[in-house]
Structures are given as C-alpha cells and as structure tokens.
N, C-alpha and C positions, 0 to 999 in steps of 0.2 A: 842544724838549722838555727837561724837567729830567733831571739825571743819574739813571739807573735805580736806583742804590743810595741815592738821596736824599742824596747828598753836597752840602754847601753850595756856593753860588756862590763862585767863587774868582778870577775874571778881574780884579777890581779890587784884589786883595790885593798886598802887597809881593812883589817878585820878585828872585831872585838870577840874574844873568846871568853865564855862565861863558865865558871866552875863553882857550883854551890858546894859548901863543905859543912855538913852537920855532924858533929861528933865523929870525925874521921881522922883523928890524930895518928892512927896506926899506918895509914898509907898516904897521908896528905903530902908530905915532903917529896916522896919518890914520884908521885903522880905529877905534882907541879913542876918538878925539875925535868921530867920527861917531856911535858908540854912545852916548857921554855926552850929546851934543846931543839925540839922539832920546829917551833915557830921561828926561832932565830935562823934556822936553815931554810925557811920557806921563801925568803927573799921579798917579803912585802911587810909594810909597817903593821904592827899589831899591839894590842893591849890584852892582858890576861886579867879579867875581872874575877876576883876571888871573893865569894860571899860567905860570911860566917855569921851565925845567928846567936853567938854567945851561949853555946850549949854547955854541958856539964863536964867535958873532958878538956884536954890541952889543945884542942884545935885552934882556939883563938890566939893563944900564945905562939903557936907555930906559924899561924897565918901572918901575924905581925912581924915575926922574924923573917919570913920569906919576903914579905913586902919591903922591908927595910933593906934587904940585900939585893933586890932585883927591881930596878926602876920601871920595868914593863908591867909590874903587877899593880893593879888598882884594887885596893882592899876596901870592901864594904863590910862593916860590922854592924849588923842591924838585928836587934832582938825580935823584930816583927817579921823577919824574913824566914820564919820557920815553915818549911814545906817548899817543894820544888817550884810551884807556881809563884809563891810569894817571893822567893829568891829571884826569879826571872823578872818580876815587876821591878824590883830594886835595880837589877842589872840594866834594864832598858832605860831607866832614868839616868844611869851613869855612862852607858855606851856612847862612844864618839864616832864610830866608823860605819861606813855603809854596808859592810858585811857583818852579820851577827850570827855567831855559832855558839851552841851550848852543848855541854857534855856533863858527865857525872862521875862520882867515885864509886858508884854502886855496882859497876860492871867493868871488867878489864878492857876498856876500849883502847885501841892502838892509835896514838896521835897521827901516825903516818897515813891512816885511812882518811884523814881530812882532805888529802890531795884528791882522792876519788870524788869527793863531793864538789870540790872546787872545779874539777874538770867538767862538770855538768852545769855549773852555776850560771854561765852566760846565757843559757837557753831557757832557764826556768826562774821561778820566784823563790823556790825552796827545794832542798834536797834532804832526804832522810836516810840514815843508815839502817840497813837491815842486818841484825845480828846473826850471822851465818856460820858461827864457829862450830856449832853442834850439827852433826849429821841427823837426817830424819831417822826416826825409829822405824823398825821393821813394819809395825802395824800402820804407821803413818805413810810409809812408801806404798804399801798395798792399797790403802784407802785412796791415796793420790792417783795411783794407776787406774783404779776403778772409776773415779770421778773424771779423769782425763778421757777414758774410753767412752763413757756415757756422753760426755760433752761432744766428743768427736762424732759419735753416731747421731745424736739428736740435732745438733746445729752446725756440724762440720767445722768446729773451732778447736784448734790445737792450743791447749793451755800450757804456759810455762810452768815448770816444776818449781816448788819452793826451794830457795837456795840454802835453807837451813831450818833447824827445828827450834821452835820457841816454847813448846809445851802445849798440851791440849787446851788448857784454860786460855792462854794467850791467843791461840789460833781461833778458838771459838769466839773470843771477844772481838777479834778483827773482823770476823764475818758479821757479828752483831752490829759493829760500827758501820760496816759497809751497807747493811740492810737499812739501818735507821738514818744514817747521815750521808750515805752515798760516797764514803771515803774509800779509796782503793789502795791506800797504803796498808801493808800487811803488818809490819812491826810498828804498830802505832805508838807503843810506849818506849821506843828507842830514844835514849837521851843522847843522840848524836845527830843533831840537825843543824843545817846551815840555811840562812835566809838573806834576802835583800831586806835590810832593816826597815826600809820604808813601808813594808806591808803592815808593820805593827801600828801604823797610824789608824788602821781600820780593825785591828785585832787587839783591843785592850784585854789583858789577861784577868780573868775573873776567878779561876781556880787557884786555890792555895796549895794543893797537893799534887799527886801524880796525874790526875786527870788533865793537867795542863797540856800534856802531850797530845791528847785527843782533841782538846779544845782548840789548840792552834791549828792543827791539821784540818779539823772540821770547818772552822771559820774561813780558813784560806780556801778550802774547797768551795764553800758557799760563795765566796767573793771571786770565783773563777781564776784564782791564782794557779799558775802552772807549777807542777811539782814532779819530782822523780824520786825513786827509791833505789838505793845502791847497796849491794851486799858488802858487808864489812866483816873483818875477822876479829881477832882479840890480840891483846898484847902478848909478845913472846914470853913463853914460860908461865902463862896464866894457869892457876890451879883449876882443875876440872870442876870443883864445886862452885867456883865463881861464875862458871858459864851457865849454871842452872838459874833460870830467870824466875824469881818469885812473882806471884800474882795474887791479888786480893779482890774477889768479886765485891765484897762489901764496900771497900774503899772506892772502887770504880762506880758502883751504882749510886752511892751517896753523892759523889761528885757529879755524876751525870744528871741526877735529879735537880741539883742546885743549878747546874749550867743551863739545862733545857727550860727551867722555870722562867728565866729572864735573861736571854742572851744579849750581850752588848757588843755592838760593832763600831762604837766610837762615832766621831763626827763624820758627816758626809763630805764636807769640804776639806780637802787635803792640801790646799795651796800653802798654808803656813808650814806644814810639815816638810814639803818639798823644799821650801826656801831655807828652812833650818838645815836640812841635809846638805844642800848646795853650799851654804855658808860654812858648814863644818869641813866639807871637802876642800873649799878654797883656802881656809885657814891652815889645813894640813899641807896643801901644796906650797903655800908661802913659807 
C-alpha cells in the first residue's frame, strides 16, 4: 500500500549511512569495508558518515586512513560526540541525503539486511531491524505459548510469535516502553534503523547515550509517523558471544528520566526543512 500521507516513494533515493565508532579499532576496518562493499553494490548514491570521538585507542588514526582511501566516507571527528545519541546529532548536521540509516559496531549486523528495510521504506516513515539471530529459550517459548493461548481465549486474537530472543531484560523493557509510551516496536534498542530524514525536523535528539533509540521511536510514534519492524540476522560467521545483547537498567532509567522531564519536538513549522531537503535533492540530480 502507498504511504497514507501520499509521501513519494523513497527507497531508491540516495542514502546517508551513519556509523559511530568509539574505541573500536579492533573491528573498525573490517566493518567499514563490509559496508562499503555492500553499498557500492546497492545501486544508489550513498555516503558513509563515520563518527569518531577521539577516544583513547587507534580508532581515530584508522578512521582517517579509511576516509583518505575511500571518497564515499565523510569523517566526523568530534570530541563532543561521545555517546550514541551525541554521535547521531553530529551525523544529522552532516547528512545530505533523504534516506538516513544508522547502525553500530556493538553487534554483528549484516549490511545485506539493509535491503529488507529498504523494501518496506516506501510505505512508512521508518523501519527498525529486529535482531532475530538467537532462538527463543525454552522457558521463553513456554511463556509465549501460554500468553498466546490466554489472548486467544479472552479476546480471540492470535498473536505473532517473537522472531528471536533478546533476553529477559530487553523484552521486559520493551513491554515497559509499550505501556508508558505506546510504542509497539519490540527491539527498541536495535541500532539498525532506516528513516525518511525529513522526520528529524520534528525529532531533535536530546539523549546523549543509548536511550536515543527509544527517544526517536517514541517521538515518531507520538507524531503519528508510520513505522515497521523487520527481523534481521547477523553477519556470517559472527561469534556466539557477540549475539548476546547487553542491557543496563540504570542507563535506561537515567536517560528516560531526563527525556520525560522536558521532551523537545522542535519547531512546528517545517516549510524551511522541506525546502532544504528539496534543494539538496535538486543539487544531487544536477
């Protein structure tokens, strides 16, 4: 179905891919080269925005070398971009293209899974990847079967099964976010998300850290943006320990308290932002 607000198809448009890199010298080069290889085969213009915050290891030196060797890389070295949210703020100031995608080095995301998100993008404002590489544990399968049976008996609704296991803490957090903020995305903290960049005119990023994933989804939900969630896998040969998703209640609650204290939705009038986006597209076409 077309986008309900009759927004134009966008999946084939140029894309800005954002990759924050904080003290990730060990896997930065291999990850960047994997993304460049995929994006060059994608068949649409792109830029890879690499954000480095001058940490204590060799990440900055490697990032500079990669940028000098690959003209598609736009390198941002910003000591104030410490934290995922802070890095995304810097990236949004730099991004030129109407599609905006971000990922991370914290999980073995597979670049090819971006195609799955692009396939849904024409009908929505954002698509989030659900990390489905791990099977549900036995106890989780039993609990899910019980919940599905009770739901069917009480309200006659058949629920879809979870596509993968994120851990008890992450799933509990997703239910909390659903209850508090009305968000139906399950893998809220997934750093594999694709957007129409224009929606960030009303979604100024306030979070510096990991809560940015929740913030963006919650604000987009409040603004009635259309969204979808797609199961994704992991890079081929990824080590099993990398699939275990760490979760910190303290970090999430501190970020949530700051965010709910004074949420910011930016300016109401968006004409200037649309004009800027159109000008960028015209300059690319010419």
